[in-house]
C-alpha positions in Angstrom: -11.4 -21.9 -7.8 -8.2 -19.9 -7.1 -10.0 -16.6 -7.3 -12.6 -17.8 -4.8 -9.9 -18.9 -2.4 -8.2 -15.6 -2.6 -11.6 -13.8 -2.2 -12.3 -15.9 0.9 -8.8 -15.1 2.3 -9.2 -11.4 1.6 -12.6 -11.3 3.3 -11.2 -13.1 6.4 -8.3 -10.7 6.4 -10.8 -7.8 6.3 -12.5 -9.2 9.4 -9.2 -9.6 11.2 -8.4 -6.0 10.3 -11.7 -4.9 11.7 -10.9 -6.7 14.9 -7.5 -5.0 15.2 -9.0 -1.6 14.4 -11.5 -2.0 17.3 -8.6 -3.3 19.5 -6.6 -0.2 18.6 -9.5 2.0 19.7 -10.0 0.1 22.9 -6.3 0.1 23.8 -6.0 3.9 23.1 -9.0 4.6 25.3 -7.7 2.5 28.1 -4.3 4.1 27.8 -5.7 7.6 27.8 -7.9 6.9 30.8 -4.9 5.2 32.5 -2.7 8.2 31.9 -5.3 10.4 33.7 -4.8 8.1 36.8 -1.0 7.9 36.2 -1.2 4.3 35.1 -0.7 4.2 31.3 -0.6 0.9 29.4 3.0 -0.2 29.1 3.9 -0.7 25.5 0.7 0.7 24.1 2.5 2.7 21.4 4.2 -0.5 20.1 1.0 -2.5 20.2 -0.9 0.2 18.4 1.8 0.5 15.7 1.8 -3.2 15.1 -2.0 -3.3 14.9 -2.0 -0.4 12.5 0.3 -2.3 10.1 -1.9 -5.3 10.3 -5.1 -3.2 9.7 -3.6 -1.6 6.6 -2.2 -4.8 5.1 -5.3 -6.8 5.9 -7.7 -4.3 4.4 -6.0 -3.7 1.1 -7.0 -6.9 -0.8 -10.7 -6.7 0.0 -10.8 -2.9 -0.5 -9.2 -3.4 -4.0 -11.5 -6.3 -4.9 -14.6 -4.4 -3.9 -13.4 -1.1 -5.4 -13.7 0.6 -2.0 -10.6 2.7 -2.6 -10.5 6.3 -3.7 -10.3 6.7 -7.5 -9.9 10.0 -9.4 -11.9 9.4 -12.6 -12.9 12.9 -13.6 -10.9 12.7 -16.8 -11.1 9.0 -17.5 -14.9 8.9 -17.4 -15.0 11.2 -20.4 -13.3 8.6 -22.6 -14.9 5.5 -24.3 -15.2 2.3 -22.3 -12.4 0.8 -24.4 -10.0 3.6 -23.5 -11.1 3.4 -19.8 -10.2 -0.3 -19.9 -6.8 0.5 -21.3 -6.2 3.0 -18.5 -7.4 0.4 -16.0 -5.0 -2.2 -17.5 -2.0 0.2 -17.4 -2.8 1.3 -13.8 -3.3 -2.3 -12.6 -0.1 -3.5 -14.3 1.9 -0.6 -12.7 0.3 -1.4 -9.4 1.2 -5.1 -9.7 4.8 -4.2 -10.5 5.1 -1.9 -7.5 3.4 -4.1 -5.0 5.2 -7.2 -6.2 8.5 -5.4 -5.4 7.0 -4.2 -2.0 6.0 -7.8 -1.2 9.3 -9.3 -2.1 11.2 -6.6 -0.1 8.9 -7.1 2.9 9.6 -10.8 3.0 13.3 -10.2 2.5 13.2 -7.6 5.3 11.3 -10.0 7.6 13.9 -12.7 7.0 16.7 -10.3 7.8 14.9 -9.2 11.0 14.3 -12.8 12.0 18.0 -13.6 11.4 19.2 -10.6 13.4 16.8 -11.4 16.3 15.7 -7.8 16.6 12.7 -7.2 19.0 10.6 -4.2 19.8 12.0 -1.7 22.3 9.7 -2.0 25.3 7.8 -5.2 25.0 10.6 -7.2 23.4 8.2 -8.7 20.8 9.8 -10.1 17.6 9.1 -7.6 14.9 9.6 -10.0 12.0 6.3 -11.6 12.7 4.4 -8.4 12.0 6.6 -7.8 8.9 5.7 -11.3 7.6 2.0 -10.6 8.2 2.2 -7.4 6.3 4.1 -9.2 3.5 1.4 -11.8 3.3 -1.2 -9.0 3.1 0.6 -7.5 0.2 0.9 -10.9 -1.5 -2.9 -11.4 -1.3 -3.2 -7.8 -2.6 -1.1 -8.7 -5.6 -3.4 -11.7 -6.2 -6.3 -9.3 -6.1 -4.6 -7.0 -8.6 -4.0 -10.0 -10.9 -7.6 -10.9 -10.7 -8.5 -7.4 -11.8 -6.0 -7.5 -14.6 -7.5 -10.7 -16.0 -11.0 -9.2 -15.8 -9.8 -6.0 -17.6 -8.1 -8.0 -20.3 -11.3 -10.0 -20.8 -13.3 -6.7 -21.1 -10.9 -5.4 -23.7 -11.2 -8.6 -25.7 -15.0 -8.5 -25.6 -14.9 -4.9 -26.8 
């Protein structure tokens, strides 16, 4: 039940990431054409930076679940399936440790930014909202790693 919920959330996040990726492209095109006519889009750099952060954080969980990321398996593929699962277990455990810390620090950073009232330079948008969105993306990514860890442990137990 919980894994299906996180899978649903990660798929929705991937759709949102796709939307923001298209929006980044459109905004960049409008800005470039606008510059040709001496009317660039005010704040386009900030908006594109915010959208890029959302795209990355939103795409990570689904990419991890569906194994769409790049993996270097030249050496690992030469080992037995059991050794491959051990490598997978170690890598996933280290990834979980790293991204748990990143998630925690993103939330802490967002709280600090909210408390300070800091806003973006040109558009005066509150930056903490984007930081919380990225932190949430990393939280769902950690859940995806946990799901993979459980699956790997089951594979090791089955032999």
